[in-house]
GUNU-299603 format. One record per atom (N, C-alpha, C): residue number from 1; residue in one letter; atom name; z, x, y. Coordinates in steps of 0.02 Angstrom, whole numbers, plus 32768, in hexadecimal, padded with zeros to 4 digits. Each point is the difference from the previous one (the first is absolute). Last residue first. Layout:
N
{NUM; a; CA; {Z; X; Y}} ...
//
This chain:
102
{102; x; N; {9A17; BA1F; 3DC4}} {102; x; CA; {7FF8; 7FBE; 7FE0}} {102; x; C; {8029; 7FD0; 8024}} {101; x; N; {8004; 80E5; 803C}} {101; x; CA; {7FC0; 7FE1; 8013}} {101; x; C; {7FF6; 7FBC; 7FE2}} {100; x; N; {80BA; 8088; 7FC7}} {100; x; CA; {8007; 7FEA; 8045}} {100; x; C; {7FC1; 7FDD; 8018}} {99; x; N; {8001; 8066; 7F2C}} {99; x; CA; {8029; 7FC3; 7FFF}} {99; x; C; {800A; 7FE5; 8046}} {98; x; N; {7F8E; 80CC; 7FEA}} {98; x; CA; {7FD8; 7FCB; 7FE0}} {98; x; C; {8027; 7FBF; 8001}} {97; x; N; {806D; 80BF; 804D}} {97; x; CA; {7FCB; 7FEC; 802F}} {97; x; C; {7FD6; 7FC6; 7FE3}} {96; x; N; {80A3; 8063; 7F76}} {96; x; CA; {8021; 7FD9; 8035}} {96; x; C; {7FCD; 7FE8; 8033}} {95; x; N; {7FB6; 808E; 7F55}} {95; x; CA; {8011; 7FBF; 7FE4}} {95; x; C; {8021; 7FD4; 8035}} {94; x; N; {7FD2; 80DE; 803A}} {94; x; CA; {7FC2; 7FDA; 7FF9}} {94; x; C; {800E; 7FBB; 7FE5}} {93; x; N; {80B4; 8091; 800E}} {93; x; CA; {7FEA; 7FEE; 8043}} {93; x; C; {7FBF; 7FD7; 7FFD}} {92; x; N; {8054; 805A; 7F39}} {92; x; CA; {802B; 7FC9; 8017}} {92; x; C; {7FEC; 7FE9; 8045}} {91; x; N; {7F94; 80BC; 7FA6}} {91; x; CA; {7FEA; 7FC3; 7FDF}} {91; x; C; {802A; 7FC5; 8015}} {90; x; N; {803E; 80D3; 8050}} {90; x; CA; {7FBF; 7FEF; 801B}} {90; x; C; {7FE7; 7FBE; 7FE2}} {89; x; N; {80C6; 805D; 7FAA}} {89; x; CA; {800A; 7FE6; 8044}} {89; x; C; {7FBE; 7FE8; 801F}} {88; x; N; {7FF4; 8069; 7F2C}} {88; x; CA; {8025; 7FC1; 7FFC}} {88; x; C; {800B; 7FE0; 8044}} {87; x; N; {7F9E; 80D8; 7FEF}} {87; x; CA; {7FD1; 7FCC; 7FEA}} {87; x; C; {8023; 7FBC; 7FFE}} {86; x; N; {8084; 80BA; 8038}} {86; x; CA; {7FCB; 7FF8; 8032}} {86; x; C; {7FD2; 7FC6; 7FEC}} {85; x; N; {80B8; 803E; 7F6C}} {85; x; CA; {8014; 7FE5; 8041}} {85; x; C; {7FC6; 7FF2; 8030}} {84; x; N; {801E; 7FF7; 7EF6}} {84; x; CA; {7FD6; 802A; 802A}} {84; x; C; {8009; 7FE7; 8048}} {83; x; N; {8076; 7F91; 7F59}} {83; x; CA; {8010; 8046; 7FF4}} {83; x; C; {7FD1; 8030; 8024}} {82; x; N; {7FF2; 7F0C; 7FFB}} {82; x; CA; {8035; 8018; 802D}} {82; x; C; {800E; 804A; 7FF7}} {81; x; N; {7F3A; 7F36; 7FD0}} {81; x; CA; {8013; 8045; 7FF0}} {81; x; C; {8033; 8017; 8033}} {80; x; N; {7F90; 7F2C; 800A}} {80; x; CA; {8036; 7FFF; 7FCF}} {80; x; C; {8019; 8046; 7FEE}} {79; x; N; {7F44; 7FD6; 808F}} {79; x; CA; {803D; 7FEE; 8024}} {79; x; C; {803C; 7FFE; 7FD2}} {78; x; N; {7F27; 8027; 7FA8}} {78; x; CA; {8018; 803B; 8025}} {78; x; C; {8040; 7FF0; 8026}} {77; x; N; {7F94; 7F52; 7F8D}} {77; x; CA; {801E; 8030; 7FD1}} {77; x; C; {8019; 803F; 8023}} {76; x; N; {7F92; 7F5D; 8084}} {76; x; CA; {803D; 7FE4; 7FE3}} {76; x; C; {8022; 8032; 7FD2}} {75; x; N; {7F2E; 8038; 805B}} {75; x; CA; {8035; 8003; 8033}} {75; x; C; {8041; 7FE4; 7FE4}} {74; x; N; {7F44; 7FF1; 7F76}} {74; x; CA; {8011; 8046; 800A}} {74; x; C; {803A; 8006; 8032}} {73; x; N; {7FA4; 7F2A; 7FDC}} {73; x; CA; {8026; 8017; 7FC6}} {73; x; C; {8016; 8049; 8008}} {72; x; N; {7F75; 7FA6; 80A7}} {72; x; CA; {8041; 7FDE; 8001}} {72; x; C; {802B; 8018; 7FC6}} {71; x; N; {7F22; 804A; 800A}} {71; x; CA; {8029; 8021; 8033}} {71; x; C; {8045; 7FE0; 8002}} {70; x; N; {7F65; 7F9B; 7F6F}} {70; x; CA; {800F; 8044; 7FEA}} {70; x; C; {802D; 8024; 8032}} {69; x; N; {7FAC; 7F29; 8037}} {69; x; CA; {8031; 7FFC; 7FC9}} {69; x; C; {8016; 8046; 7FEB}} {68; x; N; {7F56; 7FF5; 80A0}} {68; x; CA; {803F; 7FE5; 801C}} {68; x; C; {8036; 7FFE; 7FCA}} {67; x; N; {7F25; 803B; 7FC1}} {67; x; CA; {8021; 8037; 8025}} {67; x; C; {8042; 7FE8; 801D}} {66; x; N; {7F7B; 7F5E; 7F94}} {66; x; CA; {8019; 8032; 7FD1}} {66; x; C; {8024; 8039; 8022}} {65; x; N; {7F97; 7F5D; 8085}} {65; x; CA; {803A; 7FE3; 7FDD}} {65; x; C; {801D; 8033; 7FCF}} {64; x; N; {7F3C; 803F; 8071}} {64; x; CA; {8037; 7FF8; 802F}} {64; x; C; {803F; 7FE5; 7FDD}} {63; x; N; {7F38; 8012; 7F82}} {63; x; CA; {8019; 8042; 8013}} {63; x; C; {803C; 7FFB; 802E}} {62; x; N; {7F8F; 7F3A; 7FC3}} {62; x; CA; {8025; 801D; 7FC7}} {62; x; C; {801C; 8044; 8010}} {61; x; N; {7F75; 7F9A; 80A0}} {61; x; CA; {803F; 7FDB; 7FFA}} {61; x; C; {802A; 801C; 7FC7}} {60; x; N; {7F28; 8059; 8019}} {60; x; CA; {802B; 8012; 8039}} {60; x; C; {8044; 7FDE; 7FFD}} {59; x; N; {7F5D; 7FC6; 7F5F}} {59; x; CA; {8017; 8045; 7FF5}} {59; x; C; {802E; 8016; 8039}} {58; x; N; {7F99; 7F2E; 8011}} {58; x; CA; {8031; 7FFF; 7FCA}} {58; x; C; {801C; 8046; 7FF4}} {57; x; N; {7F52; 7FEA; 809D}} {57; x; CA; {803D; 7FDF; 8017}} {57; x; C; {8037; 8001; 7FCB}} {56; x; N; {7F2C; 8052; 7FC3}} {56; x; CA; {8021; 802D; 802F}} {56; x; C; {8040; 7FE2; 801C}} {55; x; N; {7F77; 7F7A; 7F77}} {55; x; CA; {801D; 8036; 7FD8}} {55; x; C; {8027; 8031; 802C}} {54; x; N; {7F84; 7F58; 806A}} {54; x; CA; {803B; 7FE4; 7FE0}} {54; x; C; {8023; 8034; 7FD5}} {53; x; N; {7F35; 8040; 8062}} {53; x; CA; {8032; 7FF4; 8034}} {53; x; C; {8041; 7FE5; 7FE2}} {52; x; N; {7F45; 801A; 7F73}} {52; x; CA; {801C; 8042; 8012}} {52; x; C; {8036; 7FF9; 8035}} {51; x; N; {7F88; 7F3F; 7FC4}} {51; x; CA; {802B; 8015; 7FC8}} {51; x; C; {8020; 8044; 800F}} {50; x; N; {7F64; 7FAE; 809B}} {50; x; CA; {803B; 7FD4; 7FFF}} {50; x; C; {8030; 8016; 7FC9}} {49; x; N; {7F30; 806B; 800C}} {49; x; CA; {802B; 8015; 8037}} {49; x; C; {8040; 7FD7; 8003}} {48; x; N; {7F5F; 7FC2; 7F62}} {48; x; CA; {801B; 8041; 7FED}} {48; x; C; {802F; 801A; 8038}} {47; x; N; {7F88; 7F39; 8025}} {47; x; CA; {8034; 7FF5; 7FCE}} {47; x; C; {8022; 8043; 7FED}} {46; x; N; {7F48; 800B; 8092}} {46; x; CA; {8037; 7FDE; 8020}} {46; x; C; {803A; 7FF5; 7FD0}} {45; x; N; {7F35; 805A; 7FAF}} {45; x; CA; {8023; 8031; 802A}} {45; x; C; {803D; 7FE0; 8020}} {44; x; N; {7F89; 7FBE; 7F14}} {44; x; CA; {8009; 7FE6; 8044}} {44; x; C; {802A; 8031; 8028}} {43; x; N; {7FCF; 8024; 7F1A}} {43; x; CA; {7FBE; 7FF2; 801D}} {43; x; C; {8006; 7FE7; 8048}} {42; x; N; {80C0; 802C; 7F75}} {42; x; CA; {7FDF; 803E; 8012}} {42; x; C; {7FBC; 7FF5; 8020}} {41; x; N; {807A; 7F46; 7FAE}} {41; x; CA; {8025; 801E; 8038}} {41; x; C; {7FDC; 803F; 8017}} {40; x; N; {7FAC; 7F96; 7F41}} {40; x; CA; {7FF3; 7FD7; 803B}} {40; x; C; {8023; 801D; 803D}} {39; x; N; {8028; 8064; 7F30}} {39; x; CA; {7FBC; 800F; 8018}} {39; x; C; {7FF0; 7FD8; 803E}} {38; x; N; {80CD; 7FD6; 7F95}} {38; x; CA; {8000; 8044; 801B}} {38; x; C; {7FBC; 8011; 801D}} {37; x; N; {801D; 7F30; 7F8D}} {37; x; CA; {801E; 8002; 8043}} {37; x; C; {7FFD; 8045; 8020}} {36; x; N; {7F46; 7FA7; 7F4C}} {36; x; CA; {8046; 8017; 7FFF}} {36; x; C; {8019; 800A; 8047}} {35; x; N; {7F1C; 7FC9; 7FBC}} {35; x; CA; {802B; 7FC7; 8012}} {35; x; C; {804A; 8014; 8003}} {34; x; N; {7F59; 809B; 7FBC}} {34; x; CA; {7FF6; 7FF0; 8047}} {34; x; C; {8029; 7FC5; 8017}} {33; x; N; {7FFF; 803F; 7F19}} {33; x; CA; {8024; 8030; 8029}} {33; x; C; {7FF9; 7FF3; 804B}} {32; x; N; {7F86; 7F7B; 7F68}} {32; x; CA; {8047; 7FF2; 7FF9}} {32; x; C; {8029; 8031; 802A}} {31; x; N; {7F19; 8022; 7FF6}} {31; x; CA; {800E; 7FC3; 8026}} {31; x; C; {804A; 7FEF; 7FFC}} {30; x; N; {7FB5; 80B2; 7F7D}} {30; x; CA; {7FFE; 8012; 8047}} {30; x; C; {800F; 7FC4; 802C}} {29; x; N; {7FED; 7FDB; 7F18}} {29; x; CA; {803C; 8027; 800F}} {29; x; C; {8002; 8014; 804A}} {28; x; N; {7F40; 7F92; 7FAF}} {28; x; CA; {8039; 7FD2; 7FFE}} {28; x; C; {8040; 8025; 8014}} {27; x; N; {7F3D; 807E; 7FE8}} {27; x; CA; {7FFD; 7FD6; 803C}} {27; x; C; {803B; 7FD0; 8003}} {26; x; N; {7FEA; 8084; 7F3F}} {26; x; CA; {8011; 8029; 8039}} {26; x; C; {7FFF; 7FD8; 8041}} {25; x; N; {7FB6; 7F99; 7F3A}} {25; x; CA; {8048; 8009; 7FFE}} {25; x; C; {8018; 802A; 803B}} {24; x; N; {7F19; 7FE5; 7FE7}} {24; x; CA; {801E; 7FC0; 8011}} {24; x; C; {804C; 8005; 8001}} {23; x; N; {7F88; 80BA; 7FB7}} {23; x; CA; {7FF7; 7FF7; 8048}} {23; x; C; {801F; 7FBE; 8017}} {22; x; N; {7FFD; 802D; 7F1A}} {22; x; CA; {802E; 802D; 8022}} {22; x; C; {7FFB; 7FF9; 804B}} {21; x; N; {7F67; 7F87; 7F7D}} {21; x; CA; {8043; 7FE6; 7FF7}} {21; x; C; {8034; 802C; 8023}} {20; x; N; {7F22; 804A; 7FFF}} {20; x; CA; {8005; 7FC4; 802A}} {20; x; C; {8047; 7FE2; 7FFA}} {19; x; N; {7FC8; 80B5; 7F75}} {19; x; CA; {8006; 8016; 8045}} {19; x; C; {8009; 7FC5; 802F}} {18; x; N; {7FD4; 7FD3; 7F1E}} {18; x; CA; {8042; 801F; 8006}} {18; x; C; {800D; 8015; 8048}} {17; x; N; {7F2C; 7FB2; 7FCF}} {17; x; CA; {802F; 7FC8; 7FFB}} {17; x; C; {8047; 801A; 8008}} {16; x; N; {7F4D; 8099; 7FF5}} {16; x; CA; {8004; 7FDF; 8042}} {16; x; C; {8030; 7FC6; 7FFE}} {15; x; N; {7FC6; 807E; 7F39}} {15; x; CA; {8033; 8020; 802B}} {15; x; C; {8005; 7FDF; 8045}} {14; x; N; {7FBA; 7F9A; 7F08}} {14; x; CA; {7FE4; 8008; 8043}} {14; x; C; {8034; 8020; 802E}} {13; x; N; {803A; 7FDB; 7F1F}} {13; x; CA; {7FBA; 8016; 7FFA}} {13; x; C; {7FE3; 8010; 8045}} {12; x; N; {8108; 8017; 7FD2}} {12; x; CA; {7FCD; 7FCC; 8005}} {12; x; C; {7FBA; 801F; 7FFD}} {11; x; N; {80CE; 806F; 7F7F}} {11; x; CA; {7FE3; 7FFE; 8043}} {11; x; C; {7FCD; 7FC8; 8002}} {10; x; N; {80E1; 805D; 7F65}} {10; x; CA; {7FC5; 7FD4; 8004}} {10; x; C; {7FE9; 7FFE; 8048}} {9; x; N; {807D; 80DC; 7FA4}} {9; x; CA; {800E; 7FBB; 8014}} {9; x; C; {7FBF; 7FD8; 8004}} {8; x; N; {802B; 80D0; 7F55}} {8; x; CA; {7FE3; 7FF1; 8041}} {8; x; C; {8011; 7FB8; 8014}} {7; x; N; {8034; 8061; 7F28}} {7; x; CA; {802F; 8014; 8035}} {7; x; C; {7FE7; 7FF0; 8046}} {6; x; N; {7F7D; 7FD3; 7F3C}} {6; x; CA; {803E; 7FDB; 7FF8}} {6; x; C; {8032; 8011; 8037}} {5; x; N; {7F2D; 806F; 7FE6}} {5; x; CA; {7FF7; 7FBF; 8021}} {5; x; C; {8040; 7FD7; 7FFA}} {4; x; N; {7FED; 80D6; 7F95}} {4; x; CA; {8008; 8005; 8049}} {4; x; C; {7FF9; 7FBC; 8022}} {3; x; N; {805E; 8034; 7F03}} {3; x; CA; {7FC4; 7FE5; 801F}} {3; x; C; {8008; 8002; 804C}} {2; x; N; {807E; 80AF; 7F55}} {2; x; CA; {8002; 7FBC; 801B}} {2; x; C; {7FBF; 7FEE; 8023}} {1; x; N; {801E; 80A4; 7F26}} {1; x; CA; {7FFA; 8005; 8049}} {1; x; C; {7FFE; 7FB9; 801D}} 
//
């Protein structure tokens, strides 16, 4: 039968020393996390609002540019369709209006 003391990890004699070391490591880790940029931004209402505003501007600009490109491509490809008379003519008129506006 194996010796139970051989499988047990070595523990310090004084449990308060181990607890003190863990508490010190925890304090160090919390201090390191508090210095992180994300936490600093979240702790400041003004910074958080500024970041949300910039994110909204970027999202709005990306949406407008993406929709413009997508609609332009759809109109271009629809204008190339000659075998569907109604859609082809309608798309050609839209393409002509877009080119006239430039």
